[in-house]
C-alpha positions in Angstrom: -26.7 0.4 8.0 -26.7 3.6 6.0 -29.3 6.3 6.2 -31.8 6.6 3.3 -32.8 10.2 2.4 -35.8 11.2 0.3 -35.1 14.1 -2.0 -35.9 15.7 -5.4 -33.7 16.3 -8.4 -32.6 20.0 -8.2 -33.0 20.2 -12.0 -36.4 18.6 -12.8 -37.9 17.9 -9.4 -38.2 14.1 -9.9 -38.2 12.1 -6.6 -35.1 10.2 -5.6 -33.8 8.2 -2.6 -30.2 8.8 -1.7 -27.8 7.1 0.7 -25.9 9.1 3.3 -22.6 8.4 1.5 -23.9 9.6 -1.9 -22.1 12.6 -3.3 -22.7 12.3 -7.0 -26.4 12.4 -7.9 -27.5 11.3 -11.4 -31.2 11.9 -12.1 -32.9 8.9 -13.7 -35.3 11.2 -15.5 -33.4 14.3 -16.8 -30.0 12.6 -16.7 -28.4 15.6 -15.2 -25.5 14.9 -12.8 -25.0 17.0 -9.7 -22.5 17.0 -6.8 -24.1 17.2 -3.3 -22.1 19.5 -1.0 -22.4 21.3 2.4 -20.4 23.9 4.3 -20.0 21.8 7.5 -22.2 18.7 7.9 -25.5 17.4 6.6 -28.7 18.0 8.5 -31.7 15.6 8.2 -35.1 15.5 9.8 -37.3 12.5 10.7 -40.7 12.2 9.1 -43.7 13.1 11.2 -47.4 12.1 11.6 -48.4 15.2 13.5 -52.0 16.6 12.8 -52.1 19.3 10.3 -51.7 22.8 11.8 -49.5 21.8 14.7 -46.3 23.7 15.1 -43.4 21.2 15.1 -40.4 21.7 17.3 -37.3 19.9 16.2 -34.8 18.7 18.7 -31.3 18.2 17.3 -29.4 14.9 17.8 -25.8 14.3 16.8 -25.3 11.1 14.9 -21.8 9.6 14.7 -21.0 6.6 12.5 -17.5 5.2 11.9 -14.7 3.1 13.3 -12.9 4.1 16.6 -9.3 2.9 16.7 -7.8 2.7 20.2 -4.1 2.1 20.9 -3.4 0.2 24.1 -0.4 -1.6 25.5 -1.8 -4.8 23.9 -2.1 -3.3 20.5 -4.7 -1.5 18.4 -8.4 -2.2 19.2 -11.1 -1.2 16.8 -14.8 -0.8 17.3 -17.6 0.2 14.9 -19.7 3.0 16.3 -23.2 4.1 15.2 -24.6 6.2 18.0 -26.7 9.3 18.6 -27.2 11.8 21.4 -29.1 15.0 22.1 -27.3 18.2 21.1 -29.5 20.2 23.6 -29.8 20.0 27.4 -33.5 19.3 27.9 -34.3 17.1 30.8 -36.4 14.1 29.9 -35.5 14.2 26.2 -34.8 10.6 24.8 -31.1 9.9 25.2 -30.8 8.6 21.6 -32.7 8.1 18.4 -32.5 4.3 18.7 -33.0 2.7 15.3 -35.2 5.4 13.9 -32.5 6.9 11.7 -31.8 3.6 10.1 -35.4 2.4 9.9 -37.1 5.5 8.5 -36.4 7.5 5.3 -35.1 10.9 6.2 -35.3 14.3 4.4 -32.7 17.0 4.1 -33.3 20.1 6.2 -33.7 23.1 3.9 -34.9 26.7 4.4 -38.2 25.5 3.1 -38.6 23.0 6.0 -41.5 24.1 8.3 -41.1 24.2 12.1 -38.8 25.6 14.7 -35.3 24.0 15.0 -33.7 24.2 18.4 -30.2 25.5 18.5 -27.5 22.9 19.4 -25.7 23.4 22.7 -23.3 20.4 22.4 -20.5 21.1 19.8 -19.3 18.5 17.3 -15.9 18.3 18.9 -17.3 17.7 22.3 -19.7 15.0 21.1 -16.8 13.1 19.5 -14.8 13.2 22.7 -17.8 12.2 24.7 -18.2 9.0 22.8 -14.5 8.3 23.0 -14.7 8.6 26.8 -17.7 6.3 26.9 -15.9 3.5 25.0 -12.6 4.0 26.8 -14.1 2.7 30.0 -14.2 -0.8 28.5 -10.6 -0.8 27.3 -7.6 -2.2 29.2 -5.3 0.5 30.7 -3.2 2.2 29.7 -4.8 3.9 26.8 -2.4 5.8 24.6 -4.5 7.2 21.7 -7.9 7.1 20.1 -9.0 8.2 16.7 -12.1 8.0 14.5 -11.5 6.9 10.9 -14.1 7.0 8.1 -16.6 8.6 10.4 -19.7 10.4 9.3 -21.0 13.1 11.6 -24.4 14.5 10.9 -27.3 16.3 12.7 -30.7 14.6 12.8 -33.7 16.6 14.0 -36.5 14.7 15.8 -40.0 16.3 15.6 -42.2 17.1 18.7 -45.2 19.2 19.3 -47.1 20.4 22.4 -50.8 19.9 23.0 -51.1 20.0 26.8 -48.4 17.4 26.8 -45.3 16.9 24.6 -46.0 14.6 21.7 -43.6 12.5 19.7 -44.5 13.6 16.2 -42.9 10.5 14.6 -45.5 8.3 16.1 -48.0 11.0 17.0 -48.1 9.7 20.6 -47.6 11.6 23.9 -44.4 11.1 25.8 -44.5 9.8 29.3 -45.5 12.4 31.9 -41.9 12.2 33.4 -40.4 13.2 30.0 -39.5 16.6 28.7 -41.7 19.5 30.0 -43.8 21.3 27.4 -43.0 24.8 28.6 -39.3 24.0 28.6 -39.5 22.7 25.1 -41.4 25.8 23.8 -39.0 28.1 25.7 -35.9 26.6 24.3 -33.9 28.7 21.9 -34.6 28.0 18.2 -35.5 29.4 14.8 -36.5 28.4 11.3 -34.2 26.3 9.2 -31.6 28.5 7.4 -29.2 25.9 5.9 -29.3 25.7 2.1 -28.6 22.4 0.4 -25.9 23.0 -2.3 -25.8 21.1 -5.6 -22.8 21.8 -7.9 -23.1 20.8 -11.6 -20.8 17.8 -12.2 -18.9 19.6 -14.9 -15.1 20.0 -15.2 -14.3 23.6 -14.1 -11.4 23.6 -16.5 -13.0 22.3 -19.8 -16.7 21.9 -19.1 -16.7 18.1 -19.7 -18.8 15.7 -17.6 -17.1 14.5 -14.5 -17.1 10.8 -13.9 -17.2 8.7 -10.7 -19.2 6.4 -8.5 -22.1 7.8 -6.6 -20.1 7.8 -3.3 -16.9 9.0 -4.9 -15.1 11.9 -3.3 -12.8 12.5 -6.3 -14.1 12.8 -9.8 -12.2 12.4 -13.1 -12.5 14.5 -16.3 -11.6 12.2 -19.1 -11.3 15.1 -21.5 -8.5 17.1 -19.9 -7.2 14.3 -17.6 -7.9 16.3 -14.4 -9.3 15.3 -11.0 -11.5 17.3 -8.7 -12.8 17.2 -5.2 -15.3 19.3 -3.3 -13.9 21.9 -0.8 -16.9 23.3 1.0 -19.3 24.2 -1.8 -16.6 24.5 -4.5 -14.7 22.1 -6.8 -11.0 22.2 -6.3 -8.3 20.5 -8.4 -6.4 17.6 -7.0 -2.8 16.4 -7.4 -2.7 12.8 -8.4 -0.2 10.3 -9.8 -0.2 6.7 -11.1 2.4 4.0 -10.5 3.4 2.6 -13.9 2.8 -1.1 -14.2 3.3 -4.0 -16.7 0.4 -5.9 -15.1 -2.2 -6.9 -17.6 -5.8 -6.0 -16.6 -4.7 -4.3 -13.4 -7.1 -2.9 -10.8 -5.9 0.5 -9.6 -6.6 1.3 -6.0 -6.2 4.9 -4.6 -3.8 5.7 -1.7 -3.1 9.0 0.1 0.6 9.7 0.3 1.0 12.2 3.2 4.1 14.2 4.1 3.9 15.2 7.7 6.0 17.1 10.3 6.5 14.9 13.4 7.3 16.5 16.7 8.6 14.3 19.5 10.1 11.6 17.3 12.9 11.4 14.7 11.1 10.3 11.6 12.1 12.4 8.6 13.7 9.9 6.2 13.5 6.3 5.1 16.6 5.6 7.2 14.8 6.9 10.3 11.9 4.5 9.5 14.2 1.6 9.1 15.7 2.2 12.6 12.4 3.0 14.2 10.6 0.0 12.8 13.6 -2.2 13.2 13.4 -3.4 9.6 15.4 -6.5 8.8 17.6 -4.7 6.2 21.0 -3.1 6.2 20.5 0.7 6.2 22.0 2.3 3.0 23.5 5.7 2.8 21.0 6.9 0.2 18.1 6.2 2.5 19.0 9.3 4.5 18.1 11.4 1.4 14.7 9.7 0.9 11.9 11.5 2.7 9.5 9.6 4.8 5.8 9.6 3.9 2.7 8.0 5.5 0.6 5.9 3.1 -3.1 5.3 3.8 -5.8 3.8 1.6 -8.1 6.4 0.1 -11.0 4.0 0.3 -13.0 2.5 3.1 -12.0 -1.0 4.3 -12.9 -3.3 7.1 -11.1 -2.0 10.2 -8.5 -4.7 10.8 -7.6 -4.8 7.1 -7.5 -1.0 6.9 -5.0 -0.8 9.8 -2.9 -3.6 8.4 -2.8 -2.0 4.9 -1.8 1.4 6.4 1.1 -0.2 8.2 2.3 -2.3 5.3 2.1 0.4 2.7 3.9 2.9 5.0 6.7 0.4 5.7 7.0 -0.3 1.9 7.5 3.4 1.2 7.1 3.3 -2.6 9.7 5.6 -4.2 9.2 4.8 -7.8 8.7 7.6 -10.2 5.0 8.2 -10.8 3.3 9.5 -13.9 0.8 12.4 -13.6 -1.9 10.7 -15.8 -5.1 8.9 -14.9 -4.7 5.1 -14.6 -5.6 3.1 -17.7 -7.9 0.3 -16.6 -10.3 -0.4 -13.8 -10.2 2.1 -11.0 -11.5 1.9 -7.5 -13.3 5.0 -6.2 -11.9 7.4 -3.6 -14.3 7.0 -0.6 -12.1 8.1 2.3 -11.2 11.8 2.4 -7.7 12.9 3.2 -8.9 14.5 6.4 -9.9 11.1 7.7 -6.6 9.6 6.5 -4.8 12.2 8.5 -6.7 11.1 11.6 -5.3 7.6 11.2 -1.6 8.6 11.1 -0.8 8.3 14.8 -2.6 4.9 15.0 -0.4 3.7 12.1 2.7 5.0 13.8 1.8 3.1 16.9 1.8 -0.2 15.0 5.4 -0.2 13.9 7.5 1.8 16.4 10.0 -0.2 18.4 10.6 -0.9 21.2 6.9 -0.5 21.8 7.3 -0.8 25.6 9.4 2.4 25.6 7.8 4.4 22.7 4.1 3.8 23.1 3.9 5.7 26.4 5.4 8.7 24.5 2.5 8.6 21.9 0.3 11.2 23.6 3.1 13.8 23.4 3.9 13.1 19.8 2.4 15.7 17.4 1.8 14.9 13.7 1.1 17.9 11.4 0.3 17.1 7.8 2.0 19.4 5.3 1.2 18.0 1.8 -0.6 15.1 0.2 -0.8 13.3 -3.1 -3.4 10.8 -4.4 -1.5 7.9 -5.8 -3.1 5.0 -7.8 -1.3 1.7 -7.3 -1.9 -1.3 -9.6 -3.0 -4.6 -8.2 -3.2 -7.9 -9.9 -6.5 -9.8 -9.5 -6.1 -13.3 -7.9 -8.8 -15.8 -7.1 -9.3 -14.4 -3.6 -7.0 -11.3 -3.3 -5.8 -8.2 -5.0 -2.0 -8.3 -5.0 0.6 -5.6 -5.5 3.7 -7.8 -6.2 6.3 -5.0 -6.1 5.3 -3.8 -2.6 4.0 -7.1 -1.3 0.6 -5.7 -0.5 -2.6 -7.8 -0.5 -6.3 -7.0 -0.1 -9.0 -9.6 0.2 -11.5 -9.0 -2.6 -14.5 -10.1 -0.4 -13.5 -7.6 2.3 -13.2 -4.9 -0.3 -16.8 -5.6 -1.5 -18.1 -5.7 2.1 -16.5 -2.3 2.8 -18.9 -0.6 0.4 -21.5 -0.8 3.2 -19.3 1.1 5.7 
């Protein structure tokens, strides 16, 4: 379940409710489109019912939502994760937010937010590793690799105040006597909010035309100058993209990341290397040694099993057809998985096709994959009764699973 965030239009001040995956905001009143950005991660606060005049103290909680892929000797195991934990070390503080973040409408933390915000002591990298360790205990040994894909990491602040005892300001009820000590809460390091919320006008930096895309799209088109843009921090940066030419009528174009990477600890530089390593049932041709190897990953969220399968099949297919550097003509699926998340999936994808697995999987922890370049490629799919089909590459995607993935 996605977070719901109450906000106001930065142009006219009209109220709005956003989902946590929204990046393109279009105001229903003034019709101005803006792109929501941040330097590192989004910060939200839970609503409070505290009596007027009470100083609120906000305790930070990391919230992680995404799919954890774990590579074991039995194959790749996936698990959907939606968890939270305190980012400060205060004895007696609730160990998680429970369902509050899903059940309540949150607000963005801005410099105008009243209260004192405690400084996080648990870093984002450590919290990710902590949850990996937690779920690793339930997996069969040996465990070769773990990676989050499509994850959303955010900070949610829970409000408290002290009036003799510590009060949970969400419910305006005192915590149990054995919970966090009021003096410790008041003495904890903190300060006022200082994180501005950035909105960029959804205008093409090159020609000034309106940028188009779905509300959760991470890449936006300019139909005037045929350019594509994505946010990099709080700026818009141009993207390299290409489209596979097709004779399909009424094709649906799905985005894929084509990633060139340097692989240390394994010989995988060319298509010939891939054919040997994956033991493809084909006679290796001389020209394959001149064809560079690329990872292929969906640039959109998909149900975990289908995502892993599509990564493997697309990478083994290794499309080498010449692409055109023009936007696709027809229906286009939005880019909803950033290339940084696609990079996190590369070693998991590698583990699904290397052979012999019994010999090579134990080497997986020592293998290093360093991305060097990426290209967004739109592949055309024909629409069948139940599936989307790419006939040249023998790729299929269940249409119902694609629709369900919009909720990830």
